[in-house]
C-alpha positions, 0 to 999 in steps of 0.5 A: 499499500502506498500513502501519497502526500497530503493536498493540504499540506498547511492547514490553519483554522480561520473560524470556531463554530459551535451548536448545542447538541439539543439544536441537532437532529442527526448526525450521518456517515455520509459518504464514507466513515470520514465524512458526517452530515449534521442536520439541524433541527427547526425552531417552533413556532417559526419554522425557521433551522437552527444553525451554527454559531459563531465564536470569535478568537484572536487569529492564530492561536487556534490548536486542534489536536487528537490523541489515541487512548488505550482503555480497557473498553477499547481506543478513545479518542482525546480530542482538544480545541484551544484558543484565545478569546481576547479581552474580558466583557460582563456580555461575553462573560455571560454567553459562555456562561451559557455554553459551559453547562451544556454539551455542545458540537464544534465546527473547526474551519480551515483556510481550505474551507474545510471544516471537521467536526468535534463531537457527537450526538450523545457525547459533546464537547465540553468548554473550559475556560481559563482567564487571564489579564498581563501585559502580554494577553489579556482574555481567555484561553477557551478550550473544547474537550471530547473523548470520542470513540472515533476521529473528527469528521469532515462535515459534508454540505 
């Protein structure tokens, strides 16, 4: 077997989105196990589809990692997305508190316009926050983590 050169050699994370697990009706593998199609629920009484919510972050600070971990019940994948959310503001702290209380799905969009999914309907990602104010950096380091049964998948439209 020959493993060829990647077509995407220097990906960079350019946008981050989230959606509460409760807003999603299904996630299905299409066309293979490396891709997922995500369908949102509709808001009642208005027939509008729920959608992704973008999170602002300092460009160049996002880091995504996946690490395999052997357990008694099989292999699990530790997924982590860390990034800097600059500054500190009352309204943003309130919004972050709402996210921290519930499992979410995270969409990581690369500079190539391709996106990956962190979390699934049974096991959403969790948010942790570390706030720091100093001469070098002021803001929060946000981290979404998920212990998954499979690697993050590409999201198909």
